[in-house]
C-alpha positions in Angstrom: 63.7 -56.1 69.9 62.7 -53.0 71.8 59.3 -51.4 71.2 59.5 -48.2 69.1 58.1 -45.0 70.6 58.0 -43.1 67.3 57.1 -44.2 63.8 58.4 -42.5 60.6 56.6 -43.6 57.5 58.9 -42.3 54.7 62.6 -41.4 54.6 61.7 -37.9 53.4 59.5 -37.2 56.4 60.7 -34.5 58.9 58.2 -35.6 61.6 57.3 -38.9 63.2 54.3 -40.1 65.1 54.3 -41.0 68.8 52.9 -44.5 69.3 53.2 -45.0 73.1 51.4 -43.4 76.1 53.3 -41.2 78.5 56.2 -40.0 76.3 58.0 -37.6 78.6 60.6 -34.8 78.0 64.0 -36.4 78.1 62.9 -39.9 77.1 65.2 -41.5 74.5 62.8 -42.7 71.7 63.4 -45.6 69.5 62.3 -44.4 66.1 61.5 -46.8 63.3 61.2 -45.9 59.6 58.5 -48.2 58.3 59.5 -47.6 54.6 62.7 -49.6 55.1 62.5 -50.9 58.7 65.6 -48.9 59.7 65.8 -47.2 63.1 67.5 -44.4 65.0 67.1 -42.7 68.4 65.9 -39.2 69.3 65.4 -37.5 72.7 62.0 -36.1 73.4 62.2 -32.3 73.9 58.8 -32.1 75.5 56.0 -34.4 76.8 54.1 -35.5 73.7 50.7 -37.3 73.6 50.2 -40.6 71.7 49.2 -39.9 68.1 50.9 -36.5 67.9 53.9 -35.6 65.8 57.5 -35.0 66.8 60.1 -33.0 64.8 62.9 -35.1 63.5 65.1 -32.1 62.8 65.0 -28.4 63.8 62.1 -26.7 62.0 61.6 -23.0 61.5 58.6 -20.8 60.9 57.5 -21.3 57.3 59.1 -24.7 56.9 57.1 -27.4 55.0 56.2 -30.5 57.0 56.5 -33.8 55.3 54.6 -36.9 56.6 54.0 -40.1 54.6 56.4 -38.5 52.1 53.7 -35.7 51.4 53.4 -32.0 52.2 50.9 -31.8 55.1 51.4 -28.2 56.1 53.6 -25.3 57.2 55.2 -24.4 60.5 53.9 -21.2 62.1 56.5 -21.2 64.8 59.9 -22.9 65.3 60.6 -26.1 67.1 63.8 -28.1 67.8 64.3 -31.7 66.9 62.4 -33.9 69.4 59.7 -31.3 70.1 55.9 -31.5 69.7 54.4 -30.6 66.3 50.6 -30.1 66.3 47.9 -27.6 65.6 49.6 -25.0 68.0 52.6 -24.7 65.6 51.5 -26.3 62.3 48.9 -25.1 59.9 47.5 -26.6 56.7 48.3 -24.7 53.5 44.8 -25.3 52.2 43.3 -22.3 53.9 
């Protein structure tokens, strides 16, 4: 079996986490959903560091981000599926 590049924890999640070094724009990622061990592929829209999030779908400003099946914040700018989601475009709703 191929090694996954992206892990998605819950079927409701709209972001996954990069689990390999050197993920580059244009790489086809094997994405594994840990909840049910299913998988799918997605093309990286940008270089993304290990441990950072990638959008699974197009996300717009104001959209709620779901990770681990939970609301973790709100987008402050838009990204396309496969692009980097981190503190530059995601903010917690707590403050």
